[in-house]
GUTORLUM-471578 format. One line per field, with one value per residue: residue in one letter; x negated, y negated, z negated of N, C-alpha, C in turn. Coordinates in Angstrom, 3 decimals, decimal comma. Example, Ala and Ser with C-alpha at 12.3 -4.5 7.8 and 13.67 -1.06 7.14 Angstrom:
aa: [A; S];
nx: [-13,190; -12,850];
ny: [5,690; 2,250];
nz: [-7,800; -7,080];
cax: [-12,300; -13,670];
cay: [4,500; 1,060];
caz: [-7,800; -7,140];
cx: [-13,200; -12,900];
cy: [3,300; -0,030];
cz: [-7,800; -7,870];
***
This chain:
aa: [M; S; L; L; P; S; H; S; I; A; L; V; P; D; S; A; D; A; R; L; L; V; D; L; T; S; H; A; T; D; L; S; E; A; S; H; A; L; G; L; A; L; D; A; R; N; D; S; E; L; W; L; P; L; T; M; H; A; V; T; A; Y; S; R; P; F; A; E; S; T; V; R; H; R; L; D; T; M; K; Q; F; S; G; I; P; A; A; L; Q; P; V; H; D; M; V; R; K; Y; R; N; T; T; V; A; H; S; Q; S; D; L; V; L; A; V; A; L; A; L; L; D; D; R; G; A; V; R; D; V; V; G; V; T; F; T; H; P; M; P; L; V; V; A; E; Q; F; A; K; L; V; D; A; V; E; G; L; V; E; E; A; T; R; P; V; R; E; R; L; K; K; Q; L; G; A; V; P; A; D; V; V; A; G; W; R; V; P; E; T; L; A; A; E; D; H];
nx: [-107,922; -108,471; -107,735; -109,135; -108,994; -109,010; -109,925; -110,382; -109,094; -106,278; -102,290; -100,266; -97,388; -93,871; -93,286; -90,557; -92,919; -94,863; -94,959; -94,914; -97,739; -99,379; -98,386; -99,201; -102,258; -102,531; -101,797; -103,758; -106,365; -105,830; -106,778; -109,219; -110,835; -110,828; -111,232; -114,053; -114,995; -114,800; -116,528; -119,230; -119,170; -119,321; -122,177; -123,633; -123,333; -121,363; -122,565; -123,420; -123,122; -121,518; -119,529; -117,178; -115,792; -116,210; -114,066; -112,004; -111,893; -110,825; -108,823; -106,915; -107,024; -106,303; -104,080; -102,165; -100,405; -98,834; -97,106; -94,187; -93,762; -93,896; -94,166; -94,168; -93,948; -93,402; -96,235; -95,031; -92,896; -92,433; -91,096; -93,354; -95,670; -96,367; -96,415; -98,001; -101,032; -99,349; -101,231; -102,373; -101,073; -100,994; -103,591; -103,081; -100,889; -101,369; -103,511; -101,968; -100,525; -103,128; -103,646; -100,974; -101,455; -104,031; -105,593; -103,463; -102,721; -103,207; -102,247; -102,294; -101,942; -104,387; -106,254; -107,484; -106,992; -108,551; -108,886; -111,811; -113,658; -117,078; -119,353; -121,339; -123,948; -122,854; -121,375; -118,876; -116,769; -118,263; -117,740; -115,370; -113,959; -112,937; -112,169; -112,094; -111,019; -112,146; -111,014; -112,767; -112,819; -113,013; -115,222; -114,586; -112,384; -112,699; -114,030; -112,126; -110,547; -111,410; -111,361; -108,686; -108,282; -109,110; -107,832; -105,997; -106,162; -106,819; -104,406; -102,663; -104,165; -103,386; -100,691; -100,989; -101,926; -99,817; -97,759; -99,926; -100,750; -97,995; -97,521; -99,766; -99,686; -97,371; -97,559; -99,802; -98,552; -97,872; -98,050; -101,116; -101,041; -98,988; -99,815; -101,963; -100,582; -99,820; -100,467; -103,306; -105,153; -106,170; -108,640; -109,829; -111,668; -113,594; -114,954; -116,159; -115,766];
ny: [-59,739; -62,241; -63,467; -65,741; -68,578; -71,599; -74,398; -75,670; -77,202; -78,686; -80,800; -80,544; -79,430; -82,658; -82,987; -83,324; -83,342; -83,618; -86,416; -87,160; -86,947; -88,113; -90,984; -91,134; -91,012; -92,410; -95,403; -94,363; -94,302; -97,202; -98,112; -97,035; -99,078; -100,778; -100,449; -100,226; -102,640; -104,008; -102,792; -103,579; -105,940; -106,847; -105,401; -107,139; -109,862; -112,626; -114,899; -114,565; -115,750; -113,853; -112,943; -114,350; -113,415; -110,825; -109,601; -111,152; -110,107; -107,512; -107,860; -108,148; -105,352; -104,005; -104,310; -103,649; -101,753; -102,134; -103,630; -105,038; -102,785; -101,667; -98,622; -96,943; -96,171; -98,031; -97,930; -98,592; -98,015; -95,235; -92,031; -90,845; -91,705; -92,852; -95,268; -98,383; -98,758; -99,558; -100,889; -102,156; -103,210; -106,183; -107,216; -106,487; -107,842; -110,119; -109,785; -109,609; -112,202; -113,272; -112,743; -113,913; -116,441; -117,474; -115,831; -114,515; -117,352; -120,772; -122,800; -123,339; -123,609; -122,734; -123,249; -126,284; -128,884; -131,476; -135,017; -137,308; -139,751; -140,928; -142,723; -146,184; -147,776; -149,696; -149,313; -149,179; -147,845; -145,334; -143,095; -140,728; -137,798; -134,446; -131,716; -128,480; -127,390; -123,830; -121,371; -119,280; -115,285; -114,835; -113,558; -111,838; -111,370; -109,897; -107,351; -106,206; -106,142; -104,113; -102,449; -101,511; -100,188; -98,521; -97,217; -96,828; -95,849; -93,262; -92,640; -92,633; -90,040; -87,859; -87,374; -86,995; -84,358; -82,251; -82,238; -81,305; -79,107; -77,915; -77,950; -76,478; -73,645; -73,464; -73,749; -71,806; -69,247; -69,054; -67,371; -66,966; -67,175; -69,021; -70,598; -71,559; -72,649; -75,324; -78,479; -80,756; -82,800; -86,311; -87,621; -90,500; -92,820; -94,940; -97,602; -100,270; -102,427];
nz: [-86,201; -88,416; -91,389; -92,850; -93,341; -91,457; -92,722; -95,596; -96,173; -96,887; -96,340; -99,683; -99,193; -98,557; -102,287; -105,162; -107,005; -105,336; -104,106; -106,707; -108,188; -105,820; -106,349; -109,183; -108,715; -107,411; -108,728; -110,789; -109,045; -108,262; -111,759; -111,239; -109,843; -112,052; -113,933; -113,017; -112,149; -113,876; -115,523; -115,065; -113,936; -117,529; -117,770; -116,218; -117,333; -119,527; -117,895; -115,965; -112,334; -111,171; -113,154; -112,715; -110,181; -110,568; -112,611; -112,025; -109,892; -111,689; -113,511; -110,807; -109,695; -112,137; -112,300; -110,716; -110,448; -112,774; -110,681; -108,734; -105,931; -102,589; -101,564; -104,253; -107,270; -110,512; -112,535; -114,761; -115,030; -115,174; -116,228; -117,114; -118,089; -120,745; -121,877; -122,551; -125,178; -128,494; -129,853; -127,625; -126,512; -126,907; -125,552; -122,768; -122,055; -122,281; -120,055; -117,719; -117,427; -117,402; -114,721; -113,602; -114,453; -113,665; -111,083; -109,288; -108,647; -108,297; -109,407; -112,562; -115,497; -117,022; -114,083; -113,233; -111,131; -110,072; -109,268; -109,569; -110,319; -109,077; -110,739; -110,351; -111,493; -112,868; -113,530; -111,275; -109,158; -106,738; -105,035; -104,382; -105,283; -104,958; -107,847; -109,169; -111,935; -113,226; -116,091; -117,074; -117,673; -121,131; -122,388; -124,900; -124,476; -122,242; -122,789; -124,774; -123,244; -121,258; -122,668; -123,389; -120,703; -120,029; -122,211; -120,957; -118,373; -120,211; -120,184; -117,941; -116,798; -119,022; -118,170; -115,783; -115,389; -116,268; -113,925; -111,233; -112,778; -112,491; -109,540; -108,786; -109,636; -108,452; -106,049; -106,029; -105,453; -102,306; -99,348; -97,893; -94,761; -94,648; -95,852; -93,986; -92,017; -92,063; -92,396; -91,750; -93,580; -91,777; -89,915; -88,315; -86,616; -85,152; -82,852; -84,313; -82,864];
cax: [-107,798; -109,359; -106,696; -109,198; -108,666; -109,828; -110,161; -110,882; -108,004; -104,277; -101,550; -99,260; -96,018; -93,476; -91,409; -90,735; -94,307; -96,122; -94,602; -95,416; -98,987; -99,623; -97,937; -99,924; -103,531; -102,260; -102,716; -105,492; -107,339; -106,525; -107,462; -110,737; -111,669; -110,584; -112,739; -115,847; -115,524; -115,566; -117,800; -120,063; -119,352; -120,256; -123,336; -123,769; -123,219; -120,512; -123,035; -124,001; -122,913; -120,983; -118,386; -115,817; -115,123; -115,590; -114,133; -110,857; -110,950; -111,065; -107,842; -106,032; -106,725; -105,576; -102,653; -101,662; -99,739; -97,347; -96,182; -93,564; -94,227; -92,611; -94,788; -95,322; -92,856; -94,736; -96,830; -94,912; -91,000; -91,987; -91,108; -94,738; -96,158; -95,572; -96,646; -99,089; -100,731; -98,889; -102,128; -103,312; -100,088; -101,009; -104,319; -102,190; -99,863; -103,213; -103,975; -100,722; -100,628; -103,550; -103,485; -100,172; -101,842; -105,164; -106,147; -102,943; -101,568; -104,162; -101,950; -101,409; -102,535; -106,140; -106,637; -106,372; -107,777; -108,774; -110,104; -112,213; -114,341; -118,100; -119,820; -122,710; -124,770; -122,572; -119,623; -117,766; -116,917; -119,048; -117,368; -114,518; -114,475; -111,873; -112,667; -111,183; -112,277; -111,110; -111,079; -112,676; -112,234; -114,148; -116,526; -114,367; -111,322; -113,232; -114,617; -111,130; -109,865; -112,264; -111,008; -107,247; -108,261; -110,033; -106,908; -104,273; -106,615; -106,874; -102,977; -102,460; -104,430; -102,770; -99,824; -100,946; -102,202; -98,637; -97,865; -101,454; -100,353; -96,833; -97,993; -100,850; -98,726; -95,950; -98,302; -100,267; -98,413; -97,806; -99,000; -102,459; -101,144; -98,046; -100,964; -102,028; -100,254; -100,151; -101,107; -104,594; -105,630; -106,667; -109,731; -109,577; -113,125; -113,020; -115,771; -116,408; -116,211];
cay: [-61,033; -62,745; -64,115; -66,902; -70,313; -72,268; -75,313; -75,763; -78,214; -78,317; -81,335; -79,970; -80,163; -83,292; -82,809; -84,860; -83,378; -84,458; -87,661; -87,601; -86,414; -89,381; -92,039; -91,325; -90,687; -93,913; -95,866; -93,782; -94,950; -98,703; -98,515; -96,606; -99,812; -102,419; -100,056; -100,531; -103,641; -104,509; -102,252; -104,781; -107,635; -106,874; -105,093; -108,461; -110,747; -114,001; -116,504; -114,658; -115,966; -111,712; -112,436; -114,856; -112,125; -109,327; -109,933; -111,219; -108,129; -106,386; -108,629; -107,637; -104,016; -103,530; -105,142; -103,234; -100,710; -102,867; -104,691; -103,708; -102,223; -100,569; -97,789; -96,800; -96,497; -99,059; -97,511; -98,651; -97,291; -93,548; -91,202; -89,396; -92,562; -92,902; -96,665; -98,950; -98,299; -100,990; -101,531; -103,313; -103,998; -107,841; -107,541; -106,183; -108,946; -111,359; -110,265; -109,644; -113,467; -114,339; -112,675; -114,889; -117,366; -117,677; -114,795; -115,085; -118,716; -121,930; -124,305; -122,870; -124,042; -122,335; -123,580; -127,703; -129,171; -134,026; -136,416; -137,831; -141,287; -141,129; -144,538; -146,273; -148,280; -150,815; -149,090; -149,513; -146,307; -145,416; -141,658; -139,291; -135,924; -133,189; -131,072; -127,750; -126,291; -122,946; -121,092; -117,737; -114,634; -114,671; -111,936; -111,058; -110,375; -108,728; -106,491; -105,644; -105,440; -102,446; -100,655; -101,067; -99,760; -97,333; -96,295; -96,419; -94,082; -91,717; -91,563; -91,860; -88,225; -86,835; -88,007; -86,548; -82,925; -80,774; -82,076; -80,919; -77,599; -77,402; -77,888; -75,653; -72,403; -73,060; -73,451; -70,644; -68,119; -69,139; -66,729; -67,771; -67,324; -69,544; -72,242; -72,115; -73,669; -76,210; -79,994; -80,873; -84,409; -86,257; -89,200; -91,468; -92,997; -96,101; -98,001; -101,779; -104,203];
caz: [-86,591; -89,454; -92,149; -93,280; -93,340; -90,410; -93,107; -96,795; -97,410; -96,814; -97,548; -99,767; -98,139; -99,446; -102,524; -105,722; -107,664; -104,660; -103,961; -108,385; -107,683; -105,517; -107,316; -110,926; -108,015; -106,776; -111,037; -111,601; -108,678; -109,061; -112,531; -112,292; -109,445; -112,655; -114,431; -112,299; -112,047; -115,213; -115,686; -114,286; -115,146; -118,527; -117,202; -115,343; -118,489; -119,219; -118,087; -114,660; -111,068; -110,624; -113,948; -112,719; -109,289; -110,861; -114,113; -111,915; -109,051; -112,545; -113,228; -109,882; -109,880; -113,602; -112,681; -109,046; -110,698; -112,832; -110,195; -107,645; -104,614; -101,786; -101,791; -105,359; -108,017; -110,968; -113,477; -116,182; -114,850; -115,109; -117,344; -117,305; -118,392; -122,846; -122,288; -123,085; -126,346; -129,814; -129,808; -127,150; -125,513; -126,893; -123,961; -121,763; -121,777; -121,746; -118,995; -117,195; -117,824; -116,265; -113,503; -112,707; -114,129; -112,817; -110,492; -108,434; -108,588; -108,525; -110,018; -113,804; -117,257; -116,635; -113,413; -113,182; -110,365; -110,865; -108,955; -109,821; -109,742; -109,627; -110,967; -110,728; -112,694; -113,256; -113,929; -110,055; -108,302; -105,625; -104,256; -104,797; -105,343; -106,082; -108,241; -109,946; -113,808; -113,369; -117,348; -116,849; -119,366; -122,110; -123,131; -126,004; -124,213; -121,415; -124,105; -124,874; -121,934; -121,063; -124,442; -122,485; -118,431; -121,036; -122,721; -119,295; -117,564; -120,328; -120,074; -116,656; -116,661; -119,510; -117,403; -114,025; -115,745; -116,011; -112,272; -111,129; -112,862; -111,633; -108,418; -108,412; -110,347; -107,262; -104,719; -105,837; -105,246; -101,329; -98,494; -97,067; -94,249; -95,101; -95,714; -92,832; -91,165; -93,659; -91,902; -92,772; -93,462; -89,782; -89,989; -87,082; -85,989; -83,974; -83,264; -85,024; -81,477];
cx: [-108,399; -108,050; -107,540; -109,005; -109,335; -110,650; -110,405; -109,495; -106,838; -102,780; -100,659; -97,760; -95,167; -92,839; -91,640; -92,694; -95,301; -95,752; -95,079; -96,496; -99,258; -99,404; -99,502; -101,494; -103,528; -103,050; -104,147; -107,075; -108,118; -107,656; -108,326; -111,651; -111,634; -111,932; -114,198; -116,075; -115,980; -116,736; -119,475; -120,309; -120,277; -121,588; -123,710; -124,163; -122,380; -121,638; -123,692; -122,733; -121,227; -119,797; -117,399; -115,597; -115,176; -114,608; -111,976; -110,796; -110,212; -109,193; -107,063; -106,025; -106,021; -104,170; -101,441; -100,494; -98,484; -96,955; -95,225; -94,273; -92,933; -93,456; -95,028; -93,733; -94,383; -94,920; -95,368; -93,208; -91,368; -91,975; -92,343; -95,249; -95,541; -96,081; -98,016; -99,120; -99,556; -100,011; -103,092; -102,405; -100,202; -102,587; -104,129; -101,235; -100,887; -103,277; -103,854; -100,476; -102,007; -104,071; -102,576; -100,383; -102,912; -105,830; -105,319; -102,860; -102,831; -103,197; -100,961; -102,270; -104,268; -106,690; -106,180; -107,770; -107,895; -109,365; -110,153; -112,881; -115,571; -118,030; -120,739; -123,352; -123,892; -121,101; -118,146; -117,220; -117,587; -119,228; -116,041; -114,195; -113,541; -112,407; -111,757; -112,554; -111,094; -111,430; -111,549; -112,829; -113,461; -114,886; -115,959; -113,512; -111,708; -113,705; -113,316; -110,386; -110,057; -112,094; -109,715; -107,556; -108,549; -108,869; -106,013; -104,924; -106,282; -105,365; -102,896; -103,383; -103,924; -100,771; -99,861; -100,799; -101,221; -98,303; -98,701; -100,847; -99,317; -96,917; -98,699; -100,079; -97,810; -96,584; -99,766; -99,374; -96,909; -98,605; -99,633; -101,687; -99,921; -98,729; -101,324; -102,090; -99,303; -100,601; -102,698; -104,698; -106,706; -107,263; -109,554; -111,109; -112,964; -114,796; -116,145; -116,817; -116,559];
cy: [-61,550; -63,605; -65,921; -68,103; -71,167; -74,176; -74,565; -76,492; -78,637; -79,526; -80,428; -80,662; -81,316; -82,457; -83,381; -84,488; -83,618; -86,059; -88,253; -88,160; -87,850; -90,211; -92,595; -91,872; -91,879; -94,743; -95,136; -94,867; -97,199; -98,397; -98,015; -98,382; -101,362; -101,712; -100,472; -101,750; -104,134; -104,965; -103,353; -105,965; -107,652; -106,616; -107,207; -109,840; -111,897; -114,630; -116,058; -114,847; -114,462; -112,370; -112,853; -114,024; -111,005; -109,645; -110,436; -110,141; -107,182; -107,070; -107,761; -106,034; -103,283; -103,750; -104,451; -102,148; -100,775; -104,152; -104,073; -103,646; -101,208; -98,950; -96,642; -97,089; -97,323; -98,419; -97,479; -98,425; -95,855; -92,978; -90,418; -90,398; -92,873; -94,090; -97,192; -99,491; -99,481; -101,266; -102,189; -103,409; -106,328; -108,539; -107,024; -107,294; -110,031; -111,395; -109,915; -111,452; -114,269; -113,992; -113,657; -116,184; -118,691; -118,060; -114,654; -116,490; -120,075; -122,605; -123,257; -123,631; -124,013; -122,675; -124,975; -128,105; -131,659; -133,983; -136,609; -138,934; -141,425; -142,730; -144,637; -146,754; -149,151; -150,252; -148,843; -148,028; -146,371; -143,774; -141,165; -138,409; -135,466; -131,957; -129,658; -126,921; -125,318; -121,834; -119,656; -116,646; -114,443; -113,520; -111,120; -110,244; -109,835; -107,517; -105,523; -105,593; -103,929; -101,243; -100,218; -100,522; -98,666; -96,250; -95,680; -95,868; -93,027; -90,392; -91,263; -90,223; -87,747; -87,057; -87,414; -85,207; -82,214; -81,123; -81,479; -79,686; -77,009; -76,335; -76,620; -73,900; -71,923; -72,613; -72,441; -69,199; -68,210; -68,464; -67,747; -67,824; -68,202; -71,110; -72,501; -72,830; -75,529; -77,354; -79,842; -82,391; -84,718; -87,516; -89,278; -92,427; -94,038; -97,837; -99,611; -102,551; -105,435];
cz: [-87,495; -90,128; -92,621; -92,815; -92,067; -90,737; -94,318; -97,555; -96,794; -96,269; -98,520; -99,272; -99,436; -100,894; -103,591; -106,538; -106,329; -103,884; -105,225; -108,606; -106,888; -105,939; -108,058; -109,899; -108,052; -107,373; -110,557; -110,778; -109,255; -110,654; -112,846; -110,637; -110,928; -113,296; -114,460; -112,644; -113,062; -116,191; -115,723; -113,751; -115,887; -117,992; -117,017; -117,031; -118,254; -117,759; -116,880; -113,168; -110,509; -112,158; -113,489; -111,415; -109,394; -111,925; -113,066; -110,592; -110,399; -113,010; -112,423; -109,694; -110,996; -113,006; -111,876; -110,222; -111,768; -112,140; -109,035; -106,428; -103,903; -101,141; -102,685; -106,573; -109,210; -112,099; -114,860; -116,408; -114,853; -116,036; -117,614; -118,267; -120,063; -122,856; -122,665; -124,815; -127,671; -129,409; -129,253; -126,278; -125,454; -125,663; -123,258; -121,045; -121,520; -120,588; -117,725; -116,089; -117,341; -115,336; -112,551; -113,490; -113,101; -111,822; -109,435; -108,044; -109,282; -109,415; -111,697; -114,842; -117,187; -115,223; -113,284; -112,267; -110,725; -109,702; -109,529; -109,634; -109,932; -109,347; -110,781; -111,644; -113,201; -113,293; -112,135; -109,546; -106,757; -104,030; -105,299; -104,006; -105,723; -106,660; -109,714; -110,835; -113,634; -115,393; -116,999; -118,185; -119,840; -122,441; -123,753; -125,882; -123,363; -122,269; -124,131; -123,533; -121,104; -122,021; -123,503; -121,441; -119,547; -121,159; -121,328; -118,462; -118,486; -120,239; -119,284; -116,260; -117,071; -118,833; -115,802; -114,126; -115,624; -114,653; -111,553; -110,953; -112,143; -109,981; -107,562; -108,862; -108,596; -106,040; -104,243; -105,091; -103,350; -100,442; -98,030; -95,907; -93,308; -94,799; -94,831; -91,919; -91,113; -92,757; -92,529; -92,646; -91,637; -90,295; -88,547; -87,371; -85,317; -83,972; -83,499; -83,440; -82,642];
***
């Protein structure tokens, strides 16, 4: 009988460190998503049709780690996270405000819906339309935002490293025959109807 594992990965058993690693990994994924969207926006430039949706998505993804959640702890309340660097705190606050006033809620100072009268050559009303003016993220803010995301990604990686090391040390001592009994991730595939 072979003691070779039938699989090359296994789910780490539940523990405080395993849950902490899951939370930090989840935050890192959101920050990576923000970084990717923001990078694409900066590559497209602020006169592109992609600018607004990409920067808005970057703001949404960046804000997730700092929002209340029923499935994970807020990043800024975790003792392992050293906090937003003081020099980048104003950018963090601006991005969070932009998310709350423009991206998540369409009723704000930066999104203005108005009723306009379209006039004919004589100055009489020929039509009435509703128009919404949205203030897109300025390029200079997006560039500062990119520095913020990069810094916070680094801080999350810093917070994650000791957790991974503790788990690696602890789980490295578990005998292979015990590990063989651990659950493996299951992937369910279903046809798209």
